[in-house]
C-alpha angles and dihedrals in degrees: 000000000000093000091049091051092048090050093049091045091051089052093047094051091054091057091064095048123112119250110239115226138170118257089242092056092045097046088049084071098056115145115238102273090010098137122071116244096259093058133074123178112225103204091188090059097029086227137122112238114213119200104249123240129166095240107056106000115027115195114281095015114130139181139183121233137192110219128199117194122192125224090268092060097254122134104238097176135024112180123185108232097170107147099207139023127212117250082221113103091237099090127147113256100232104203098056091047091049090052089054092045089054087061095064115112123202134184106254120262112238125205104196103326098326124092112233136195119256136215120201142144130239134198114216121201125184113225 
């Protein structure tokens, strides 16, 4: 009985896990108008290009973010996972960039006939 319960529990937890996809695959599902005005996805570089400004995103600053997208295609979490920061004063302000990333909208990813949540990473470059 206990083994059966553990087996069923392990199956159930897998149903709620995010599907990992590459940023190219995920950004291929952008909704029309799904990127805020300050962002452009460069498919050749697999990077989000953020319109530079001196306050939140100085030119040539960059960051690496983990994105969680729900089954409706809405970004529910954008977490900065940049390992190092420059000692240069031109560093990306993470909070404003995260707020912009949370405004991205994708077409949902479907596995079979069911929409699923997605987990991906995005490089953000200020230009």
